[in-house]
VMD Tcl script that draws the C-alpha trace (Angstrom):
set ca {
  {35.18 22.17 36.76}
  {33.29 19.21 38.01}
  {36.08 16.56 39.46}
  {37.20 20.13 41.28}
  {34.11 20.27 42.15}
  {33.30 16.65 43.36}
  {30.18 16.99 41.51}
  {28.17 16.28 38.27}
  {28.71 19.17 35.69}
  {25.04 19.80 35.43}
  {25.19 20.62 39.68}
  {28.31 23.03 38.41}
  {26.28 25.20 36.01}
  {22.93 25.42 38.42}
  {21.38 22.09 39.26}
  {18.96 19.64 37.58}
  {15.96 21.31 35.69}
  {14.28 18.11 35.39}
  {15.44 13.71 37.01}
  {15.37 12.29 33.25}
  {16.23 13.48 29.99}
  {13.34 12.72 27.18}
  {15.16 11.17 24.30}
  {14.88 9.57 20.62}
  {17.14 8.15 18.23}
  {18.11 7.27 14.81}
  {21.13 5.28 13.24}
  {24.36 6.92 12.25}
  {26.20 4.19 10.55}
  {25.03 3.65 6.93}
  {22.33 5.55 5.19}
  {18.63 4.62 6.32}
  {15.97 3.56 3.51}
  {14.89 7.01 2.47}
  {11.07 7.22 3.94}
  {11.84 5.03 6.35}
  {11.05 4.78 10.13}
  {14.04 5.02 12.00}
  {14.98 3.55 15.59}
  {12.01 1.83 16.90}
  {13.78 1.60 20.33}
  {12.79 4.99 21.34}
  {8.86 5.70 21.13}
  {9.75 8.33 19.40}
  {9.93 7.73 15.57}
  {12.50 9.51 12.20}
  {10.71 9.47 9.68}
  {12.89 10.59 6.18}
  {11.04 12.19 3.85}
  {11.01 10.79 0.90}
  {14.09 12.22 -1.71}
  {12.28 14.63 -4.41}
  {12.25 14.02 -7.87}
  {11.52 16.88 -9.45}
  {12.26 20.54 -8.02}
  {7.89 20.42 -7.79}
  {6.42 17.14 -6.43}
  {2.70 16.85 -6.62}
  {-0.11 15.06 -5.46}
  {1.72 11.02 -5.22}
  {3.96 12.27 -3.16}
  {1.81 13.46 -0.69}
  {0.57 10.19 -0.75}
  {3.53 8.41 0.07}
  {4.39 10.70 2.89}
  {1.20 9.97 4.51}
  {1.46 6.02 3.48}
  {4.91 6.53 5.74}
  {3.28 8.02 8.44}
  {0.32 6.01 8.55}
  {2.37 2.70 8.70}
  {3.59 4.03 12.60}
  {0.80 3.16 15.26}
  {-1.78 5.97 15.88}
  {-0.23 6.74 19.62}
  {3.24 6.96 18.39}
  {4.55 10.16 18.47}
  {6.91 11.06 15.02}
  {9.56 13.53 13.84}
  {9.20 14.21 10.09}
  {12.87 14.93 8.75}
  {13.48 17.04 5.45}
  {17.45 16.88 5.45}
  {17.02 20.23 3.89}
  {16.57 18.99 0.70}
  {12.64 20.29 0.14}
  {11.84 23.85 -2.06}
  {9.79 26.06 0.39}
  {6.68 25.46 -2.21}
  {7.41 21.58 -1.87}
  {8.04 22.08 2.30}
  {4.80 23.64 3.26}
  {3.36 21.21 0.63}
  {4.26 18.67 3.19}
  {3.87 20.66 6.23}
  {0.37 21.06 5.61}
  {-0.26 17.49 4.80}
  {0.93 16.03 7.93}
  {-1.55 18.41 10.13}
  {-3.77 16.27 11.36}
  {-1.03 13.18 12.33}
  {0.68 16.09 14.70}
  {4.12 15.67 14.11}
  {6.72 16.72 17.14}
  {8.00 18.78 14.44}
  {9.11 19.46 11.09}
  {13.22 19.15 11.21}
  {15.10 20.71 8.32}
  {12.69 21.21 5.07}
  {14.23 23.46 3.45}
  {17.43 25.56 3.62}
  {17.73 28.19 6.70}
  {20.03 30.12 4.39}
  {17.13 32.28 2.96}
  {15.00 34.03 6.10}
  {11.97 34.41 3.03}
  {11.87 30.87 1.76}
  {11.85 30.24 6.07}
  {8.93 32.76 6.37}
  {6.86 31.05 3.58}
  {6.91 27.40 5.26}
  {6.24 28.82 8.60}
  {3.11 31.37 7.31}
  {1.77 28.54 5.96}
  {1.37 25.48 8.66}
  {0.98 25.34 12.30}
  {3.26 22.50 12.31}
  {6.65 23.46 14.31}
  {9.62 23.85 12.59}
  {12.95 22.78 13.59}
  {16.58 23.64 12.68}
  {20.07 23.52 13.67}
  {22.26 21.42 11.00}
  {25.73 22.79 10.01}
  {24.18 26.21 12.19}
  {27.91 27.55 13.42}
  {26.58 30.67 14.27}
  {24.36 31.94 17.20}
  {22.95 35.08 15.30}
  {20.96 32.42 12.67}
  {19.11 31.19 15.35}
  {18.35 34.63 16.65}
  {17.48 36.02 13.76}
  {14.67 32.87 13.57}
  {13.82 33.69 16.04}
  {13.23 37.31 16.58}
  {10.87 36.46 12.75}
  {9.08 33.92 14.86}
  {9.73 31.65 12.37}
  {11.32 28.85 14.60}
  {9.38 26.44 17.05}
  {12.18 23.93 17.60}
  {15.73 25.05 18.50}
  {18.72 22.79 17.49}
  {22.24 23.35 18.29}
  {24.75 20.82 17.66}
  {26.65 20.08 20.60}
  {29.82 19.27 18.79}
  {29.67 22.70 17.23}
  {29.05 24.54 20.16}
  {30.24 22.38 23.18}
  {27.76 22.83 26.78}
  {28.90 26.15 27.00}
  {27.74 27.60 23.70}
  {24.37 25.24 23.38}
  {23.58 26.67 26.85}
  {23.81 30.58 25.52}
  {21.35 29.32 22.67}
  {19.00 27.82 25.06}
  {19.02 31.25 26.67}
  {18.37 33.16 23.80}
  {15.16 30.88 22.76}
  {13.70 30.79 26.51}
  {12.10 34.94 26.10}
  {10.52 33.20 22.72}
  {8.98 30.40 24.59}
  {11.01 28.27 22.03}
  {12.16 24.31 22.82}
  {15.28 22.98 22.37}
  {16.06 20.12 21.21}
  {19.87 19.98 21.10}
  {21.68 17.96 17.87}
  {24.11 14.86 18.53}
  {25.64 12.73 15.72}
  {28.71 11.81 17.84}
  {29.74 9.05 20.16}
  {29.04 8.06 23.86}
  {31.12 11.03 25.52}
  {28.89 12.90 23.02}
  {25.86 11.89 24.72}
  {26.99 12.51 28.17}
  {27.94 15.39 27.10}
  {24.26 15.83 25.99}
  {22.71 14.36 29.47}
  {24.31 17.60 31.53}
  {23.22 20.53 28.93}
  {19.64 18.98 28.86}
  {19.58 18.86 33.20}
  {20.77 22.52 33.06}
  {18.77 24.01 30.69}
  {14.92 25.04 31.37}
  {13.29 25.10 28.16}
  {14.74 21.66 27.19}
  {12.43 19.53 25.02}
  {13.82 15.97 24.16}
  {17.64 15.00 23.01}
  {18.70 13.26 20.16}
  {21.04 10.40 20.43}
  {22.53 8.29 16.96}
  {21.66 4.79 17.94}
  {23.43 2.98 15.37}
  {21.05 0.27 13.60}
  {23.58 -2.68 13.92}
  {23.77 -4.06 17.54}
  {27.62 -4.36 17.05}
  {28.37 -0.82 17.22}
  {25.75 -0.12 19.69}
  {27.80 -2.79 21.75}
  {30.91 -0.64 21.63}
  {29.33 2.09 22.54}
  {27.97 0.38 25.43}
  {32.05 -0.90 26.19}
  {34.19 2.52 25.75}
  {32.20 4.01 28.03}
  {31.13 3.38 31.65}
  {28.05 3.33 32.75}
  {26.19 2.95 28.83}
  {24.56 5.84 29.23}
  {22.98 5.53 26.20}
  {20.21 2.82 27.36}
  {16.58 3.39 26.97}
  {14.19 4.07 30.05}
  {10.86 3.80 28.52}
  {12.09 6.67 26.27}
  {14.48 8.32 28.77}
  {17.77 8.69 29.71}
  {18.74 8.65 33.42}
  {21.14 10.94 34.57}
  {24.13 10.30 36.38}
  {25.26 11.09 39.34}
  {29.28 11.20 39.74}
  {31.68 13.86 39.06}
  {32.40 16.25 35.81}
  {30.30 13.88 32.85}
  {30.29 10.94 35.44}
  {31.79 8.70 32.90}
  {34.66 6.58 32.70}
  {36.11 6.15 29.22}
  {37.80 1.87 28.57}
  {41.03 3.00 27.45}
  {41.46 -0.56 26.52}
  {38.03 -0.83 24.22}
  {39.29 2.16 22.36}
  {42.62 0.53 21.54}
  {40.91 -3.02 20.76}
  {38.54 -1.43 18.57}
  {40.83 1.30 17.07}
  {43.19 -1.65 15.74}
  {39.86 -3.49 14.74}
}
mol new
graphics top color blue
foreach p $ca { graphics top sphere $p radius 0.5 }
foreach p [lrange $ca 0 end-1] q [lrange $ca 1 end] { graphics top cylinder $p $q radius 0.2 }
display resetview
């Protein structure tokens, strides 16, 4: 439709709500060391909570998290990633531990499958909570929103697409809840994510799966032009070309497919 209208997708969807897209990155190749700050290229870090050894962690676990957060510069924003692996009690304790450090949000502190478990975490901390991993039904977001248990809605663009993610954002808007879409795909997905971000008023920040290795980053730049995943002071630039505003390099695709 964008190509037919000779306009960027975000204009087809009603025009841009912003001139640039705030972003943060995280490597998608390999497994980051548990508890380590990730993606120093963007001015927002992601800190994975250490994998719990027991169901109920003690003081040493909380001290370890404070140590990881304390390793960041004082003026650096961060997201604490629970990866859904903590019990509600541990998640609530961790959230209280980092309250004074002001994380942007606590991502997937526990499983979202049990509303009462999420309610326990939400009721015991002022830290914003974000959910979206593996959620493929807008009704799950709606239930969390109705119960005031979610502060950052994270629809996965690979699951919902641009249109579906916009509908999830519309569900969140009456509750004054921000949207930080999930994205773990390639550079074409990044292009789609940029248009999504530019077309919704309650957008917060966009995840970009920045690879850990430079050779993988170079591959992503070569596959699609222009190179949309370039960090520009913590932001991604909007494209002005029709459609998604990108050209896919078929030769590069073939080269990397063969390798």
